[in-house]
Residue, then its C-alpha position, 0 to 999 in steps of 0.5 A: x964749189x961754194x954754196x949759196x950762203x944762207x941768211x945769218x938771221x934765218x940761219x941763228x933762228x932756226x937753230x934756237x928753235x931747233x934746240x928748244x922745243x922741238x914741236x914749237x920750231x916745226x909749227x913755226x918752221x910751217x908758219x915760216x914756209x907759208x909766209x915766205x912761199x915755196x920757192x924762198x922755203x927751197x932758197x934756204x932749206x935746199x939751196x938753189x932756186x927752182x926754175x919756173x916753167x913757162x906756160x904755153x897759153x893754148x889757142x882756142x880756135x873757133x869752129x867753122x860755121x856749117x856752110x848751108x847748101x841750098x837747091x832749088x828746082x829749075x820747074x818752079x824756083x822753090x827750095x828742094x831736098x837735094x841737088x839730084x832734083x835739079x835733073x829729076x825727069x819732068x812728065x807733061x800730062x795731057x788733063x780734060x777740062x769737060x764739064x765731064x772731067x770736073x773736078x779733075x784730079x792732082x792738077x793742083x800739084x802742078x809746077x806749071x799748066x798750059x790751058x788753051x783751046x783743044x777742039x770747039x773752044x773746049x780747054x785742055x790743060x797740060x800739067x807739068x810735074x818734076x818735084x811733086x808727085x800725085x798719086x791719081x792724075x786725070x782724066x788724062x786726054x788726048x795731045x795737040x802738036x802746041x801742046x808738044x811743043x811747050x812740053x819739048x822745052x822741059x825735056x819732058x815725057x808727054x803722057x797722053x791718050x792718042x791725040x790728033x793725026x798731026x799730033x801723033x805724027x810729031x809725036x812720034x817721029x823719035x825726038x820726044x819721049x813719048x808715053x802714050x795710053x794706047x803703047x803703055x796701057x799698064x801704065x793708066x786705067x780707066x775708073x768705074x765712077x765716071x765714064x769713057x773717054x772721061x775715065x782715064x787716069x794714072x798716077x806717078x808711082x806708075x809713071x816713074x816705073x814707066x820713065x824709068x824702063x824707058x830710060x827716062x831718068x833724069x831732064x836738062x832743060x831752062x827753065x823760067x827765069x824765077x824770083x822770090x815774090x813779095x806782096x805790092x802795096x800798091x796792087x792794080x790787078x786783084x781781078x782777072x777775067x779771062x776770055x778764051x772761048x765761052x762761059x763754061x771755058x772762061x775763068x777768073x782769077x782772084x788775088x790773094x794778098x795773103x798767100x800772094x797768089x790767084x785763087x781760080x775760078x772757072x764758069x763761074x764757079x772755084x776751081x777745085x782738085x777733087x782731092x786738095x781743094x782751091x787751085x791757085x798759081x802763084x802766078x798767072x800769064x796770059x800768052x795771046x795767040x794765032x789759033x787755026x782748025x787744022x783739016x781734020x777738024x782739031x784746033x792748032x796753034x802757032x807756039x813758036x814765034x811771039x807775042x804779047x802777054x801780060x804777066x800778073x803777079x804779087x797784084x800787079x799786071x804787067x805787059x810783056x812780049x813772050x818769045x819761043x824761037x824753036x819747038x825745044x827752046x824755052x818760052x821767055x817773057x820780056x818786056x819792051x826792051x828785051x829784058x827778060x821778066x822774072x817770074x814768080x818762084x811757084x806755081x806758074x799757070x798760063x793761058x794761050x788767048x786766041x787773038x782772034x776772040x780772047x780777051x783779058x781784063x783786070x781791076 
């Protein structure tokens, strides 16, 4: 096999240098090698080219952007910590509003509050909780049939101390989650700083334990249609007056554009939670209802059916129609065309205003 020919000039030069000055020759050869490159050196000395390895570029795969999953409360529309919170058990608690019961505890934390007359023009609240769990709630008082109907739509346990005859017949018929103090006394206690019957309190430590014992560990329900609220640039309802019975129980709401909420007052003074201060729902709904008196002298309200309503949110008043097709169905608020009106995410206060004598005005 023939070897590749070496360039004649270079061969003679190398021989001359090796024959004359070895040290100088080595230096010159090194210089030639540097100048000619490694491949040229190999061609001259070794006699064959070197294959150049092809370098495959590394493909850089971008890291995927993590998907942030958010969960929202079916009760308030607000973001909650995890998916389990969407089916957490709901508890509705009857809270007294007579002057002797003020200021109440735990009322500010409720996601939804229903206010209606309980007897003799005295209003009472049904506070509905799911994510929020205050550890002092009260004073707890008796229940009425219409509160049971409103609570049933949330698949809620109903915490109360007795009730009217019609209400007790209803709540004890096996269709509801009844956690009456009469049969669960360890879940409630009487405070020493108020006198009976205005001194029954409970906590979610005790309520959660009771609900768990009874198997009420989740609630599945349809909440109100919700939307993110934004203060209107042209508000038309910054001061609301609700006449429900008398001066001790009539209420007002002052719109706060900074928080996009309504600071509630009653009997001419700010309505305060004893522990947490000013009560300020994000949405106020005045719902006109038919009211009548039962044979035992207790109030009753037509909770199933329909009627007029006014929704206050974002500083704006919106006329609406409320409908509730059955005791277990959720209230709906629609416009005159039947389109559902979303309520702002956050706390909602619903006032049952009597058609005979009640009124709502605003500026």
